[in-house]
N, C-alpha and C positions, 0 to 999 in steps of 0.2 A: 191680566197680570199673572205671570208665572210664579211658582212657588219660591224661586230665588229671589225675585223682586220683592215678594211679600216678606221674605225672611230679612232681606236687607233693610226694608222700611221699618219693620217691627224692632230690629236691633238698633237702627238709627235713633228711633224715638226713645227706646229704653236706655240707651247708653249715652245719649247727648245731655251733657249737664247744662248747656246754655239754652236749650229749647224751652223748658218750662218758664224761666225767668223772662224770656223775650216774649212768650205769650202772655205773661202777666203784664208786661209794659203795654202791649197793645190792648189787652182787655181793660186795663184801667183807663186808657184814653177813651175807649168806646163807651164804657159804663158812664163816665162823667158826661159825655155828650148826651147819652140817652136820658139821664136824670135831669140835665139842664133843660132838655127839650120839654120834659113833664112839668118841671117847675115854671118855665115861661107860659106853658099852655094853662096851668092852674092859677099862676100868679103869685106863688109863694116867694117870699123874700124874708131874709134874717134881719133882725134889728142890730146886728153887730156892726160896729163902725167900719167902713171899707179900709181905711188906712191901718187900723189895728189888725184887721184880717189879713191884709197883705204882708205885714210884718210877721204875724203868727205863721201863716202858711209858707212863707218864704223860708222861715227858720226851720219849719218841719221838713220841707222838701230837701234842704241842704243837709240837714241831720241825717235824713233817710238815706241819702246818696253816700255820705261818709260812713254810715252804719253798714251798708251793703258792701262797700269796698273793704272795710275793716273786717267784717265777718268772712268774706270770701278769702282774704289773705290769711287770716287766723285758721280757717279750716284746712286750707292747703298745707299750712305749716304742721298742724296737728296730724294730718294724714300722712305727711312725709315722715314724721317721728314714729308714728305707729307702724308704717311699713318697714322702717329701719329696725324696729323692736321685734316685729312679728314676721311679716312677710310682704313684699311688694304686691303680691297677688290679691290682697284684700282691698286695695284701693278702688278697684272696679266695683266691688260690692258696696263699699261705702257710698260712692256716687250714685248708685242705683237706689239708695234708700229713699222711700217714699216720703219720709219726714224731712229730709234735707231738701228734696226737690220742691215739696210743697211749701216749706219755709221760704226758700229763695223766691218762689213764685209770688208769695204774699208780699215779701219786702219790695219787690220790683213793682208789684200791682199798687201798693201803697204809695211808692214814690211817684209813680206816673199819675195816679189819681190826684195826689196832693198838688203836683205840679200843674195839672190841667186846671184844677179848682183856682189856683192862683192866678192863672191866665184869664179865667172867666170873671174875676172880680173887676167891676167898673163902678157905677154909682151906688150899686147895692150888692149885697153878699147873697149868694144862693143859700137857700136854707138846708135842703137835705144834704147836698154834697159837702157843704162846709162842716156839718156835724159828722158826716161819715168819714171824712178825711181825719178828723181829730180822733175818732174812735178807732180807725184803722191803725193810726200811729200807736195808740195804746195797746191794741191787740198785737201789733208787731213786736213790741217789747216783751209782751208775755209769751209769744211763740219763740222769741230769741232765748229766753230763759229756759223754756222747754227744750229747745234745740241743744243748749249747752249740756243739759242733763242727759239727753238722748245720745249725743256723740260721745260723752264721757263713758256712759255705760256700754255702748256698742263697740267702742274701740279698746276696751279693756280686754285682756287676753281671754277671760271667761266668755265675754260678750261676742267677741270675733269668732271664737271657736264654736259657740252655741249656734251662730247664725250659719256658718259654713256647714256644720253637721246637719242642721234643719234642712237646708236646701239639698244636702247629699241624700238624707232619707227620702225626700221627694223624688229625686232622680233615680235612686235605686228601685223605688216602687214602680216608676214609669218604665224603666228599661227591663226590669225583671218582675212582671206583674203576677207570676204564678209562684205560690208557695210550694215548698217541697212536699210531696205525698208522704204519709206516714210509712209506707212500704217501699221506700227508696232502695233499689238494689245497688250494690257497689259496681263501679265501672260502668256507669250510664254513659253510653257513647255520645260524643258531641257531633253536631251537624258537619257533614264533609262535602266537598265540591263534587259535582258529577264526574264520573269517570271519563278518561279521554282528554285529548286536547281541546283547549277553548277555540271557538271559532274565530274570535278576534280578541286582542287585548288593547284597551284603550288607555294611553298614558295621559298623565296630568299635563295641562297646558301651562301651569304656572306653579310657583312655590306657595306654601302656605300650610297651616294646621288644618286638618280635617275636623270641622266643627259640628256639623249636623247633616243630616240627610232626611228625605221625606220617603218613607217606605211605601206609602200608598201610590205615589207617583212613579217610583221605580218599578213596582209591581205591574201597574198599568202598562208602562213602556215595554216591560219583558213579555207581558201577555200579547201586546200588539204584534211583536216580531216572533212570538211563539218560542221563547228561549228562556234560559235561566241566567240571570244577572248576578255576578259575584262581585261584591265590594271588596278590594284588596286591603286597603288600610283600615285600621281600627279608629273609631272616633277618638280624637285626642292626639292622633299621630302626625308628625310632620311629613308632608308630602313634597318631595323635591320635583322640580321640573323634569318631564320625561319618565318619572316613575309609574309603574303600573297602577292605575286607578279602578278600572273595571276589567273583569274577564267575562266574556259572553260565551255560554255554552249551548250548543244546538241552535235551532231556529231556522226559519224559512226566509229571512230577510236580513240584510246587512244593517247592523245597529248604527245609529248616528251618534257620534261623540257629543255634539251639542244637545241632542235630546236627552242624553243620559246625564250630562253635567249640570243641566238645569235644575236637577233635584238634589244636588249636594252643595254644601257651602264650605268654602276655604276661607281662613282669615289669619290674622297675625299671632293670635295667642288663643289658648285653650278657653273654652267656656263649660259650664256645668250642665248645659241643657240636655245632652244625650250622653254625657261622659261621667258615669258614676265614680270612676277611679280619680277623677280630678279633686273631688272632695277629700279623699284620702291624701292626695298629693299636697294640698294646701295645709291640712292639718299636720302632716308629717314635716313639712317645711317649717312651720311654727315650732314644733318640738325640737328639730335639729338646731334651729337658730338659738333657741332657749338653752340648748346644751352646749353651745359654742363657748370657747374660753373667754371671749369678749363679754359675753352675757352671763353665763353660768347661772341659770335660773331653772333648776330641775323641777321646781313646783309647777312652773308653766307647762313643762313637758308632761307632767302627770295629769294636768287638766286636759291636754291634748290626747293622752291615752284614754281618759274617760270617754271622750267623744268618738275615738276610734273603736273602743269596746262596743258602743252601741251601734256604730255603723257596721261593724264585722258581724255582730249578731244579726242584724237585719239582712245582710247579704247571705250569711250562712244558711238562713232558713228559706232561701228562694231558689227556684230553678235557674240555672245560669246557662242553659242551652237555648237562649232565645235568639239564635242566629239565623233564622230563616222565616220567610213569609211566602204564603200561598195565595193564588187568586180564588175567586169565588167558587171556581169548579173543583178546588183542592189541589191543583197542580202546582208544584214547587216552582216560584219564580224569582225569589231573591235570597241570596245568602250574604251574610256579613259577619265579621269577627266581633266577639265581645269579650271582655275580661274573664278569665277563668278564676276559680277559687284560689288556686296557688298564686295567681297574679295579685289578688287582693291582700293575701296573708304576707307575701313577700314585700309589698308596698307598705303595709301597716307596720311591719315588725323589723325588717332588716336594718334600716338606717337608724331607727331609734335605739336598737340593741347595739349598734356599732358606736354610736356617739354617746349613748348613756349607759353603756355596760359598766362603767366605773362608778356609777352613782347608785348607792344602795336604794335611794328612794325610787329611782326610775326602774331598777332591776325588780323590786318588790312589786310595784304597780303593774309592770308588764307581765310578771309571773301570775299575779292575780287575775289579769285578764285572760291569759292563755288557759289557766286552769279552769276558770269559770266557763269559758266557751267549750272547752273540751268535754264538759259535762252536760252543757245544755243543747248542744248541736248534734246533729245526726253522726253516727260513727265514721261515715266516709269523710266527712268534714273535720272531725276531730283528729284523724290520724296525722294530718299535716301540722296541727297545733301541737300535738305531743312531740313531734320532731323538733319544733321551735323551742318547746320547753327544755328538751335535752340540750339543744345548742346554747340556750340561755344559761343552763347550769354550767356548761364547760367554759363559758365566758366569765362567769362569776368565780370559777376556780382559778382562772388566769389573773383576773383583776384583783382578787382579794386574797393575799397570801395567808392572812390569819384565819384559823378554823372558825372562830366566833363570828367574823365578818362574812365568811362563806355561808354559815348557817343562817345569818341574818338576811343575806341576799337571796337565799334559796327558799324564803318563806314569802308567799304571797300576801300582799297588804293592799286593801283597796284605797288607802290614802297614801301609799308610798312608805311613810314612816308615821306610825302613831294610830293607825286604824286597825279595825278587826280583819283577820284573814278572810279573803274571799270577798264577794259582793252579794248584794240582794238579787237572787236569781229572778224572782218575779218581776223586779223592776226591769232587768234586761229583756225578759220575755215580752213585757208590754211595749217597750220601745222597738224591739224587733218587728212587732206587728205593724 
């Protein structure tokens, strides 16, 4: 099985909402049959009246089916409302929740288990399976109550933002594993492609968003043909049919397009697996929607800036020149583009400043973030942040004609309005690590 097949299988299992409940249905049927075989072999039987048991388990099976349909419909409605309030891109994260998937698996398992127990009742009632069916129904009610609380917490703005930021921190650490050295010199050069014209350029055979690639496989393929392979698009970029996908430099053999393309994945929409900028994109989208005239919720935008603050601190302390891989002998084999520091800053600040520049609450929280990061990050990273502070001050001068409002907007506040200037720097340092 190639890497692309393993990738598709892994994402199919991870993203399929229906697969765990179907497994629960089949497992419930198999468990009842196994337990019935044990009961028949041992000779255990319950003293419950068979007619009363049929009535009870028929009612429980019907109630569980109604319960599953009602819960699925309600969950879809809640997710649609949350996506309209926040951003549609959180729907995928909600359906990947282990709690939701396990809860639906338990509900379908209980339905299947109870239904098969009902079919097994004849002159006597099975002892173990009948009691298990009753207790499983009680357990399902308890899990349902927990699920309601879980969904309510996770789909609130603070819960959704925290989840996206937590995943973003993981991706940042994976894509940029090295922390900046203490003696960082200004103007550290980024990785460049080899000089001269590439031997061959391989175009994309279909449309799609560049989702992920396997650097180990591409390095092995480049070593086989003794060349340097350059990935043209950045992860998260839409690749049109016929657009350059690879450039191959040097080598003593003609590269195979199919051999290289089996190590990359294209899909319909971005994922966060190797795309650290996507976490910023989702959080900024939530902030921009909160700042739209239809919603007008600057407090949610401030919550989004809280998470952007911690993500930027994490990115700002790491080496962002991770655009190359070498083979075991130390020869350069793979080049690929990664987001630069100015890409992250522009993504994190520009749209929020444009949409929220007229909100004193947003302007003060954004200023507090930029001022704090300018102090705690290396000087080379702080230069761009000071430029953003100057731009934010000019926006405040244009948006607030009254001098008192300008003075208020040009003062950083960790809560937007009502908090102390600045933030706890030690907390930001801990989260950045």
